[in-house]
DOMI-343349 format. One record per residue (C-alpha): residue in three letters; x, y, z. Coordinates in steps of 0.001 Angstrom, whole numbers, plus 500000, padded with zeros to 6 digits. Last residue first. Layout:
# DOMI-343349
ALAXYZ;...
END
This chain:
# DOMI-343349
UNK467765464871480089;UNK468326465093476225;UNK470027462842473393;UNK471614460757476093;UNK474999458808475761;UNK475898456126478677;UNK479346456234480732;UNK480731453431482572;UNK482479452908485804;UNK480050450766487069;UNK479749452381490243;UNK480704456197489653;UNK477948456114486446;UNK478985458414483942;UNK476526460242482003;UNK477616461894478776;UNK475027464351477083;UNK474744465410473675;UNK473996468815471881;UNK473708470222468925;UNK469831470121468597;UNK470059467406465976;UNK472045465032468276;UNK476014465015468762;UNK477071461341468662;UNK478778460013471655;UNK482175458251472520;UNK483462456884475754;UNK486531456631477235;UNK487277455211480735;UNK490711455857482349;UNK492431453786485014;UNK494409454651487654;UNK494083458430488482;UNK490311458023489030;UNK489903458801485174;UNK487064459978482940;UNK487964460600479083;UNK485064462216476881;UNK485060461489473103;UNK482577463588470751;UNK481463462228467224;UNK479862465031464919;UNK476520463606463768;UNK474657467325464091;UNK477407469844465148;UNK478936470420468388;UNK478290470826472377;UNK478984468542474666;UNK477006468495478347;UNK478885466483481060;UNK477078464560483941;UNK478956462835486712;UNK477656460344488825;UNK477267458513491803;UNK478341460970494645;UNK477037464231492580;UNK478060465378489536;UNK477646468509487084;UNK479996469316484066;UNK478279472292481939;UNK478516473491478360;UNK481339471554477507;UNK483069472180473722;UNK484160475875473759;UNK483963475833477195;UNK487147473757477111;UNK488377470231478491;UNK490508468462476110;UNK492409471580475253;UNK495001469445472634;UNK492127467292471231;UNK492195463846470832;UNK491542462775474450;UNK488689464946474834;UNK487923465417478540;UNK490142464947481623;UNK486873464806483774;UNK488181463468487103;UNK486817460819489717;UNK486752460328493052;UNK483222461264493837;UNK484418464239495574;UNK485635465268492019;UNK489434464648491217;UNK491160467594490153;UNK492389468288486636;UNK495736468587485113;UNK496438468281481357;UNK499946467891480372;UNK501779469076477271;UNK505786467994477748;UNK508113468520474405;UNK509469465639472745;UNK510013467034469462;UNK511195470288470888;UNK513524469636474139;UNK512566467778476763;UNK513154467859480759;UNK510259465828482560;UNK507607467823484390;UNK506991466584487850;UNK503444468536488779;UNK502981469828492446;UNK504821469245496016;UNK501810467306497211;UNK501560464811494382;UNK499971464676491277;UNK498499461401490596;UNK499557459951487166;UNK497477459233483880;UNK498603458154480539;UNK495935458431478137;UNK497013461088475783;UNK500159459255475186;UNK503132461340473289;UNK501551465131473420;UNK498842464519476099;UNK500488464016479489;UNK497501463514481614;UNK497364464618485233;UNK495323463793488186;UNK494948465857491131;UNK493871465620494827;UNK493157468978496437;UNK494423469515499941;UNK497256472112498925;UNK495265474176496860;UNK495216474348493255;UNK496254477365490562;UNK498876475167488785;UNK501589477806489981;UNK500118477412493756;UNK500405473721493395;UNK504232473696492414;UNK505359473169488621;UNK508120470665489506;UNK510935470823487196;UNK513295467766485514;UNK516643469661483803;UNK517162471005480508;UNK513750472038479639;UNK513565472700475860;UNK509404473020475962;UNK507193472403478670;UNK503625473206478358;UNK501186472784481282;UNK497421472895480931;UNK494952473483483883;UNK491445472273484708;UNK489189474501486857;UNK485768473202487792;UNK483690476615488236;UNK480908474883485600;UNK483698474582483123;UNK487122476846483390;UNK490133476340481279;UNK493500477185482229;UNK497246478403481112;UNK500307477221481961;UNK504030477664480222;UNK507509476395481029;UNK510364477175478857;UNK513917476514480132;UNK515986476042483127;UNK513264476973485626;UNK514163478749488808;UNK517804479357489625;UNK520938478280488061;UNK521057481664485850;UNK519345484328487486;UNK517601486730485295;UNK516538484159482741;UNK515881481360485673;UNK513787484083487808;UNK511846484668484428;UNK510941481021483568;UNK509795480794487268;UNK507312483083486965;UNK505679480825484628;UNK505667481635481028;UNK501981482686479320;UNK499331480517477917;UNK496441482724476501;UNK493355482704478646;UNK490529480549478942;UNK491621477769477178;UNK490724477062473623;UNK488819474568471543;UNK488491476578468190;UNK485248476174466339;UNK485791474864462978;UNK482436473207462488;UNK483869469998463436;UNK485162470951466767;UNK488669472241466819;UNK492393472047467461;UNK493018468191467330;UNK491345468508463791;UNK494402469876462720;UNK496414467116463620;UNK493932464593462509;UNK493842466323459030;UNK497685466319458687;UNK497531468712455382;UNK499375467791452213;UNK497018467745449265;UNK496802471524448487;UNK500146472951449941;UNK499616474044453926;UNK499376477354455460;UNK496925476602458212;UNK495745479333460916;UNK494950479552464571;UNK493924483258465672;UNK494384483857469372;UNK493568481999472150;UNK497516481556472546;UNK497383477710473485;UNK495836476938470306;UNK498887478014468316;UNK501487476462470659;UNK499862473131470384;UNK499631473215466745;UNK503363474573466124;UNK504567471708468650;UNK502625468922466420;UNK504079470449463600;UNK507788470269464637;UNK509726469064462094;UNK508561471729459354;UNK511312470731456287;UNK512653472710453925;UNK515028470898451787;UNK514497472359448507;UNK513362476160448265;UNK511278478339450224;UNK508995478734447713;UNK507599475190448014;UNK508197472748445346;UNK506909469767447857;UNK505319470412451202;UNK507390468436453567;UNK506975468201457485;UNK503176468139457580;UNK500817470638459502;UNK502798473758457919;UNK502072477073460409;UNK500663480371460656;UNK501890483440462745;UNK501059483279466376;UNK498645485723467945;UNK498498487296471190;UNK494912488044472061;UNK494407491435473704;UNK492839492666476831;UNK495905494977477879;UNK496823492374480290;UNK496280489700477777;UNK498917491276475194;UNK501487491846478142;UNK501573488197479585;UNK501346486758476030;UNK504339488776475027;UNK506326486271477497;UNK504889482894476837;UNK504678483619472862;UNK507229481325471555;UNK506300479552468438;UNK508211481949466194;UNK511071479881466774;UNK511862478625463249;UNK511025475005461217;UNK509382476288458332;UNK509285479877458533;UNK506810481913460730;UNK506891485536460952;UNK507903486946464436;UNK506288486555467604;UNK502888488556469018;UNK501331489255465989;UNK498455491391467908;UNK494833490773468999;UNK491373492307469666;UNK491813495930468179;UNK488493497265467511;UNK488585498793471409;UNK491077501304470544;UNK492325503357473541;UNK493704500338475227;UNK495302500029471746;UNK497910502547472704;UNK499784499980474935;UNK500325498099472049;UNK501384500519469446;UNK503658501535471962;UNK505172497939472002;UNK506409498524468786;UNK504043496788466218;UNK504902494340463373;UNK501470493307463492;UNK498229494793464902;UNK494799492860464049;UNK491933495071464057;UNK487934494090464014;UNK485281495064461896;UNK481593496106462297;UNK481892498901459968;UNK481722501993462394;UNK484103499826464844;UNK486426499642462139;UNK486593503041461059;UNK487003504158464408;UNK489900501881465226;UNK491675503675462114;UNK490608507071463230;UNK492153506285466653;UNK495606504728465297;UNK495832507806463145;UNK494978510475465979;UNK497639508721468199;UNK500255509254465837;UNK499260512722464783;UNK498959514222468203;UNK502443515399469495;UNK503671515690465473;UNK507500515344465044;UNK508043511419464903;UNK504513511095463306;UNK505299513935461007;UNK508407511735460001;UNK507034508949458412;UNK509937506310458519;UNK509639505183462431;UNK505918504875462533;UNK504899503738459367;UNK508064501072459625;UNK506921500252462841;UNK503153499525462033;UNK504312497284459079;UNK500974495183459257;UNK497478496698459960;UNK495094493635459788;UNK491648494350459125;UNK489157491726460279;UNK485734491023458939;UNK486260491268455611;UNK484102489697452838;UNK483796491541449682;UNK481196494091451283;UNK483076494577454316;UNK486015495446451778;UNK484179498514450733;UNK483221499802454123;UNK486546499784455549;UNK488150501653453256;UNK485271504066453175;UNK485178504729457444;UNK488821504903457323;UNK488740507859454422;UNK486094509452456250;UNK488076509938459706;UNK490791512020458233;UNK494470512057458292;UNK495850509347455936;UNK499366508687456226;UNK502225508628453685;UNK505459507161453223;UNK508095508119450165;UNK511070508245452380;UNK512306511793451953;UNK508861512799450601;UNK507291512389454013;UNK503226512599452980;UNK500588513935455093;UNK497139512544453424;UNK493661514097452925;UNK491382512263450916;UNK489776513002447350;UNK492228510948445001;UNK493917512763442367;UNK497585512379443401;UNK497611515469445826;UNK494191514421446975;UNK495454510986448316;UNK493627508057447738;UNK495667507166444848;UNK498790506622447212;UNK502114507920445563;UNK503046508612448781;UNK502749505182449445;UNK501011503783452874;UNK502284501347454955;UNK500981497667455045;UNK497466496111454391;UNK496417492388455146;UNK492818491305454966;UNK491084488846457333;UNK488487487377454981;UNK485502485532455662;UNK485167481910453570;UNK481612481255452209;UNK484125480064449378;UNK482313480749446019;UNK480488483945447499;UNK483929485121449259;UNK485846484447446108;UNK483144486540443783;UNK483624489476446459;UNK487576489256446196;UNK487303490285442503;UNK486671487752439398;UNK490136488169438164;UNK491586487901441515;UNK495543488136441189;UNK495809489343437756;UNK492747491438438230;UNK494804493098441096;UNK492576493198444506;UNK492330496910445563;UNK494007498821448295;UNK495461501226445892;UNK498860503077446410;UNK500210500680449180;UNK503767501108449883;UNK506382499034447989;UNK508490502072448062;UNK507987502422444061;UNK504181501884444677;UNK501920499101445352;UNK498282497696444111;UNK496958494819446122;UNK496500490669446248;UNK500580489887447392;UNK500142491320450884;UNK498674488806452658;UNK495194487211452472;UNK494189485398455593;UNK491150482938454724;UNK488023482498457029;UNK486081479473458231;UNK488355476649457339;UNK486507473506458641;UNK488830470797457085;UNK486785467764456156;UNK488816465998453388;UNK486593467039450632;UNK485949470417451801;UNK489695471460452489;UNK490711470002448780;UNK487643472205447447;UNK489052475318449184;UNK492695474941448608;UNK491592474725445122;UNK489784477998445369;UNK492793479227446416;UNK494725478459443472;UNK492247479441440904;UNK492219482982442465;UNK495771483049443042;UNK495988482379439256;UNK497204479346437867;UNK500143478337435624;UNK501487476215438258;UNK500398476311441940;UNK500717479818443462;UNK503676481686445377;UNK503802484985446548;UNK502999483161450037;UNK501098480228449176;UNK502842477462451246;UNK502632479758454102;UNK506050481286455860;UNK504753484625455197;UNK501172484520455482;UNK498789482704452950;UNK496668481653455906;UNK493843479250456219;UNK491504479879459558;UNK489917478009462290;UNK487486479732464085;UNK487103481519467336;UNK489658484319467030;UNK488376485216463473;UNK484940485703465031;UNK485858488017467452;UNK483881487658470712;UNK486969486439472724;UNK488423490203472068;UNK486041491369474859;UNK487633489451477827;UNK490205492345478724;UNK487248494914478984;UNK488451498653478123;UNK486986501493480055;UNK490388503376480029;UNK491191503877483456;UNK489742500341484008;UNK492036498828481404;UNK495047500468482340;UNK494174499320486191;UNK493483495877485617;UNK496683495650483121;UNK498967496718486406;UNK497126493584488306;UNK497681491307485302;UNK501449492598484909;UNK501668492239488654;UNK500118488452488850;UNK502035487147485934;UNK505669488590487418;UNK505279487674490470;UNK504139489969493425;UNK502286493427493286;UNK503180497471493307;UNK502154499506490047;UNK503825502985489018;UNK502341504354486203;UNK503835507262484114;UNK501863510050482417;UNK502181512604479860;UNK499990515419479471;UNK499381518230477069;UNK497105520968478831;UNK497630523176475649;UNK498916522032472462;UNK502456520332472096;UNK505385521599469799;UNK508890520641468757;UNK508526516896468855;UNK511811515044467844;UNK512890514356471520;UNK509887512349472298;UNK508100513516475454;UNK509225512314478710;UNK510509509264480894;UNK514021509183482040;UNK516326506620483465;UNK519390508179484850;UNK522929506328484963;UNK525990508159486919;UNK526084511418485309;UNK526086511581481749;UNK524851507950481377;UNK521297508894480102;UNK519219506245479534;UNK516049507358477719;UNK512372506189477942;UNK510017507873475455;UNK506375508879475298;UNK504779510239472108;UNK502758507061470966;UNK501930506403474635;UNK499998509635475269;UNK499137507958478496;UNK500069505742481099;UNK503687504489480127;UNK505568501987482149;UNK506618500911485588;UNK505770497347487177;UNK506726496962490505;UNK507241493283492210;UNK507713492188495612;UNK507447488485496702;UNK509149486994493571;UNK511890485561495723;UNK514051487248493389;UNK512352490257493978;UNK511034491907490439;UNK511258495138488766;UNK508923495133485512;UNK509784497654482929;UNK506649498493480449;UNK507800499638477130;UNK509790501872474879;UNK511770500134472284;UNK511483501318469029;UNK511153504967469775;UNK513834505287472224;UNK514518502396475515;UNK514565499167476363;UNK517100498049479234;UNK519611495922478158;UNK522942497122478534;UNK522485499850480856;UNK520070497656483086;UNK522583494830483056;UNK523286495315486371;UNK519832494820487741;UNK519261490990486831;UNK518025490160483245;UNK515188489525481312;UNK514868490773477646;UNK511846491652475347;UNK512386491219471915;UNK508828489709471105;UNK507788492961472885;UNK504004492943471315;UNK505352492237467792;UNK508161494591467943;UNK510881495208470066;UNK510590496008473857;UNK509166494739477098;UNK511900495251479914;UNK511546492185482410;UNK513962493029485183;UNK515504490802488147;UNK516285492234491344;UNK518248490740494141;UNK517852490179497738;UNK517492492560500710;UNK516167495637499030;UNK519550497584498886;UNK518961499336495555;UNK520902498347492227;UNK523756500884491108;UNK523417503521488953;UNK519392503939488455;UNK518681507207489336;UNK515272507922488253;UNK513223510778486022;UNK509679510830486129;UNK509887513326484654;UNK512045514553481863;UNK510891516921478929;UNK513090516676475480;UNK513559512803475531;UNK515239510731473823;UNK515353507847470951;UNK513788510955468434;UNK516741512926469403;UNK516678516370467584;UNK516234518461471018;UNK512674519716470119;UNK510899521914472555;UNK510580525120470864;UNK506912525414470758;UNK504303525385473585;UNK500730525655473935;UNK499772526008477562;UNK499743524184480857;UNK502265521681479726;UNK501637519203481556;UNK503800516272483413;UNK502604513171485516;UNK503375510724487725;UNK501122507657488620;UNK501095505542492030;UNK498990502296492470;UNK498884499921494996;UNK497080501302497924;UNK494054501344496548;UNK493999505025497822;UNK495473506272494838;UNK498421508587494816;UNK498408510872492085;UNK501934512520491880;UNK502426515744489820;UNK504501518112487492;UNK503718521430485789;UNK505119523336483002;UNK504829526861482527;UNK507109528749480177;UNK509001531500482083;UNK510332532726478544;UNK513922532840480248;UNK513684529088480898;UNK511038527228482416;UNK508559528053484850;UNK507112525613487429;UNK503886524670489274;UNK504193521420491669;UNK501134519054491922;UNK500440516509494481;UNK497141514732493578;UNK495349512234496481;UNK493321509327495139;UNK490255507874494679;UNK489496504711492356;UNK490848503644489063;UNK488041504764487286;UNK488522508362488702;UNK488680510135491620;UNK489812513335493291;UNK491790514903495880;UNK493635518025496257;UNK496982519277496840;UNK499054522215495752;UNK502362523645494962;UNK503754527083493543;UNK506367528893491519;UNK508831526166491119;UNK511757527791488947;UNK513660525455486257;UNK516336527768484676;UNK518290528061488019;UNK521088525861486573;UNK520806523123489216;UNK516551523421488749;UNK516835522441485414;UNK516621523799481991;UNK518225522522478882;UNK518611525067476584;UNK517730524635472642;UNK514605526655472432;UNK513353524680475521;UNK514660521196476712;UNK512852520380480050;UNK514467518563483218;UNK513385517038486346;UNK516568515392488265;UNK517274512241489348;UNK514852510544491643;UNK515303507239493587;UNK513638504193492936;UNK513612500731494970;UNK514337502483498561;UNK513468499716501452;UNK510971500505504261;UNK508545497888503484;UNK508560499173499741;UNK510152502774498792;UNK509542505183496150;UNK511901508237496371;UNK511642512050495746;UNK513816514939494910;UNK512699517966493105;UNK512655520230496219;UNK513054518319499252;UNK512396514768500552;UNK509210513979498753;UNK508589510543499784;UNK506379507920498073;UNK505823504809500519;UNK504837501451499254;UNK504271499235502723;UNK501302501022503895;UNK500730499687507769;UNK499018503002508857;UNK496338502727506520;UNK494895506121505945;UNK497537507372503435;UNK499515510536504593;UNK499033513686502541;UNK500892515605505010;UNK503999515364506778;UNK506233518556507740;UNK505139521486506041;UNK508768522790505706;UNK508929526624504281;UNK510875527358501577;UNK512201530788500629;UNK512754532073496658;UNK509477533720496179;UNK507378531786498549;UNK507736528345498184;UNK505671525568499828;UNK507429522418499204;UNK509333521754502313;UNK508344518066503106;UNK505631515602501700;UNK505516511989503186;UNK503091509633501240;UNK502008506070501962;UNK501273503688499328;UNK500036500084499902;
END
């Protein structure tokens, strides 16, 4: 919890008057303490130990770095008041400054929430201000908050750091001990992102991140005088409008997963976004087919065929063998591009789809996820090039950007008519990094994403972000149309884009599904565009990691080369994906192992859960584990007294073990022999439901409507399509009973298991 002490901060001309201690939290046992020790110095402490110590506030104005030390940053007043917002009630401590010879007003503030966990530090320019740029897009021109991070704080044990950075929801995230900050902490326009500070014991964690104006706030490490960490305005932005505010949140919790989710709770509450709203997205619930990078038909067709003919062939084949694709992802090969490969016209070229996208939709019934990239300065939509919409253009790079809402409304509506249900905005990084207006205008980047999102909402679309910086993902809290984001690199047969365990934590915290790219379901696909000898050795692992994301699941096979059984392990007969409740994420011990080699888990361990009728089933996946590991009961989500069984589902699907008091024992493994376990509680009658043995997620609320039990029986209600066969396994830890039932005309079938006879019967009605 938070307590605040305020010392010597009323200013009259140049004199200070000590106020003593004010603004204390009502809870005298508060363990998180924000102390304002003197003018422009403050510390953040936990349980009496300082975690963050301030560095000087500074503002660059008209080329001069203004600070308290050189007399160009002058405090004129301070004030306190109480208030409230969607997070809760708070106390606000405000400082008003004058900057430089022009005496430009500048405000810093602390918002201390009564929830006892959350602190927001902010800076505001009360009036429109120009002359702020220092020319460095990776730096800051206004620094508040600022922290001295030269040496690790003395908190009684080592501190680890998870620094979210890079593209694809932070696919470049680094985990390290505090001593690696200078080398590994994300910063600048490409790598600013949440910083997670955790004790090695995981007992205390602070999450520090941008809290508003995500597209223009940078982190910057400065080693001029020690090592200081600054949060502030991107250095290439020269002017801001009146009342322009940037905020930074510090949130106290424990662990990594719990802390990130708790931090996300504050973000979602403040911006009015629901964490689980993405689950209503059609694409995230149905099996799809992909032509993205790594796919067999990525810039590649069957010989002497158009794309239209080739993809109609995919449809015919999938229908014949019973693969229930519901949508298709069309990547960048179908629309017009200019000299810099930017988009000039987002319409299907007649050489690609001779009859058009609407014809293809009508022939297949497949809805469309349509890819788009950055805009060219040659785009035909721009007024400058004969179009009817306003664009800004960076002539030095050839990139352009639409600046009016009508453009997005019209663009989305036109493609809705041809079957689009999801708009994929790719190349977000390049569009941002290589459009000078986005790096120099204080409001344009947010406007761009907000207008895109509004266009999708206005036309009933959803959005997938791809090649996003972490700042784009933070900005998505204000864009409800964004339901998912690519959370790892592009697929190529046998590469490592399957690892979304860290990016999933950030995505889910902010109400997004992480998206893993497509995959081949069989090892060899002849005459692929990737050359002879290209082999996918890990199709099973690709399938398992895909379904564990709760994001899009899309296959990318050549006609005639699909593993139907493996694909159908992902879904129901109608293509409805059988998913867990949340995206699988790395357990906390993975981060301990990365930060402190020799401790924690020596490899990758993921967990997630499913819930049916308040019965929890936990899924555990282990990959590249160099030593045996025990996943403790707390991590599994069960109490010490619950009796548990586990099914290893990668190699056997029916081998059952009782879980002892310490937890689930997971054997060391690689990628081919990865571990995949279903952990279920024994019900009071001594039996557990481990679900469908032929599916990765054997117990899912996408299949099971309810599970009811008493001393003598268990009843499971299963959903499906008419005449679909469904198998359900019951076990007491020593034996497994598997029963097959056929779904009736009302798309439901009931399994009734009798404990005494150890048999189950099928019922079409109850």
